[in-house]
C-alpha positions in Angstrom: 25.5 113.3 105.4 25.1 112.1 102.0 25.3 115.8 100.7 29.8 115.0 101.6 31.7 113.6 99.0 32.8 110.6 100.0 36.4 109.1 99.4 37.1 105.6 98.8 39.5 103.6 100.9 42.9 102.1 98.6 43.0 99.6 101.2 41.4 95.6 101.2 39.9 94.3 104.4 43.1 93.3 106.2 41.5 89.6 107.4 40.7 88.7 104.1 43.0 88.2 100.9 40.1 89.4 98.9 39.2 93.3 98.1 36.7 95.2 100.1 35.5 98.8 98.8 34.7 100.6 101.6 34.3 103.8 101.0 33.9 107.3 103.3 33.1 110.1 103.7 34.7 112.7 105.8 31.8 114.3 107.6 31.5 111.0 109.2 34.1 112.0 112.0 32.6 114.9 113.4 29.0 113.6 113.3 29.6 111.1 115.4 32.5 113.0 118.3 29.3 115.4 118.1 26.6 112.3 119.6 28.4 112.1 122.6 29.4 108.9 122.7 33.1 107.0 123.6 34.1 105.7 120.7 35.6 102.7 120.2 35.7 100.4 116.4 33.6 97.0 116.5 35.3 95.6 113.0 37.4 93.3 111.6 40.4 96.1 111.0 41.1 96.2 114.8 44.2 97.7 115.2 43.7 98.7 112.0 40.9 101.6 111.6 43.4 103.6 113.3 45.5 103.6 110.5 43.0 103.0 107.4 40.0 104.8 108.4 39.9 106.7 111.0 42.9 109.0 109.6 39.9 109.6 106.6 37.1 110.6 108.4 38.3 112.4 111.0 38.9 110.0 114.1 40.9 110.2 116.4 43.1 107.4 117.3 40.2 105.1 119.6 40.3 102.3 121.0 39.0 99.0 120.0 37.4 95.8 120.9 39.6 92.5 120.2 38.1 89.3 118.8 40.8 87.4 118.9 40.5 83.6 117.9 37.0 84.5 117.9 37.3 86.1 114.7 34.9 84.7 112.0 33.8 82.1 114.6 29.7 80.5 113.6 27.7 80.3 116.3 25.2 77.4 115.9 22.2 79.8 118.3 22.8 82.0 115.0 24.7 84.6 117.4 26.8 87.1 115.6 30.3 86.6 116.5 31.3 89.8 117.8 28.4 89.6 119.8 29.2 88.4 122.9 32.9 90.2 122.5 31.6 93.8 122.7 28.5 93.1 125.2 31.6 91.9 127.6 33.3 95.0 126.3 30.6 97.4 127.2 30.6 95.7 130.9 27.6 97.3 131.6 27.4 100.1 130.4 25.0 101.4 128.1 26.0 101.3 124.2 25.2 101.4 120.6 26.5 98.7 118.1 26.6 100.1 114.8 26.6 97.6 112.3 25.2 95.4 108.7 25.1 92.3 109.9 22.9 92.6 112.9 20.3 90.1 113.6 17.6 88.5 116.0 19.7 86.8 117.7 21.9 89.3 118.6 19.3 91.3 120.1 18.5 88.6 121.7 21.7 87.4 123.3 22.5 91.5 123.9 19.2 91.5 126.6 20.0 88.0 128.5 23.5 89.5 129.0 24.1 92.8 129.6 22.3 94.6 132.3 22.5 97.9 130.8 20.8 100.0 128.1 22.2 98.7 124.3 20.3 99.5 121.2 21.8 97.7 118.1 20.8 99.2 115.3 21.5 98.1 111.9 23.0 99.8 108.9 21.9 99.0 105.0 25.2 98.6 104.1 24.6 99.9 100.1 23.7 102.5 101.9 26.0 103.5 105.3 25.2 105.7 107.9 22.9 108.2 106.9 20.6 111.8 108.5 18.2 109.1 109.9 21.2 107.0 111.8 22.5 109.5 113.4 19.0 110.9 114.7 18.6 107.2 116.4 22.0 107.6 117.8 21.3 110.3 119.5 17.4 109.2 120.0 19.5 106.9 122.4 22.8 108.8 123.6 20.1 111.1 125.4 17.7 108.9 127.3 20.4 105.9 128.0 22.5 108.6 129.8 25.6 107.8 127.8 
């Protein structure tokens, strides 16, 4: 996917006063839509992703995981603050979570609390989504019945 131009997002993280540079690849929207998933945002941007990210990469308005008062809340067990809300949002359905912050405790939590198939796919934040990431997502979709 790196053959396509990328565009810097001119906004900072809406949940922080610290600017955040986000590079977006317009080819990623059609590629994600082509995977056959029911897409949703699981980002600190929450509903703002529909205004700031989706249009740049060609995604329609998507539902989002509302993290509510758990946004950035640290857990003593090392589970990422997004994990529990994402599992609740999935409601037992197969899901793939693509992020750059998951760790082993998240996999343990998902296995213990989610009855359906799940893929926690880590993406290098310095590289973003690459061909191999899309291949892994396609393979999971084919085997998980999404």
